[in-house]
C-alpha positions, -999 to 999 in steps of 0.1 A, spaced: 320 -400 685 351 -412 710 331 -389 738 299 -413 733 322 -441 731 338 -433 763 305 -425 784 282 -453 771 305 -482 761 337 -504 769 370 -507 756 365 -523 728 346 -492 709 371 -470 719 399 -491 706 380 -490 674 375 -452 672 413 -444 683 423 -470 655 404 -449 633 422 -418 639 393 -405 665 406 -373 680 411 -378 722 423 -345 724 390 -331 714 369 -313 741 329 -311 747 323 -275 753 285 -280 754 280 -262 791 310 -270 804 351 -278 789 353 -320 792 380 -338 773 375 -374 765 402 -384 791 379 -360 818 343 -379 802 358 -413 808 364 -407 843 333 -391 854 305 -410 833 282 -427 854 269 -451 824 295 -475 829 313 -498 859 344 -489 871 363 -514 856 352 -504 823 366 -470 834 397 -480 840 402 -499 811 387 -469 787 412 -450 803 441 -472 802 437 -467 765 433 -430 766 464 -421 789 488 -427 757 465 -419 728 480 -389 706 470 -353 719 457 -365 752 468 -343 781 468 -368 812 465 -328 833 441 -307 814 418 -291 836 383 -285 832 378 -247 825 350 -239 848 364 -258 880 401 -263 871 397 -297 879 413 -328 864 405 -364 857 425 -374 887 404 -351 910 372 -368 895 385 -399 906 394 -386 939 359 -373 944 344 -401 934 362 -427 951 379 -447 918 413 -457 930 416 -481 904 413 -450 877 435 -430 895 461 -456 897 461 -457 861 464 -418 858 489 -421 883 509 -449 866 508 -428 836 521 -394 846 493 -372 860 502 -346 885 488 -353 922 501 -317 931 470 -294 910 451 -274 929 412 -271 916 392 -242 921 365 -259 937 
């Protein structure tokens, strides 16, 4: 449910799901590995302001690895922010300790 929450909705539903102990460390393995944090950064269904709010909730959630890499590309959430020009979301990740030196395979 948390993957859907960050993909389609704002921080109210994300906060509610996290309070109900939704697993923020979980990944979706349908086609590619995508963590909840990666999904929150890459979704195209919410505004950048909502992405910032969702990411702020997720970066310190139990089990979230802020530097987790997507299996097929070796990209992190920070790579997605750089690719999409999401400076405000990237700032949240960097302030939370994201590693800016990780090299992707793409």
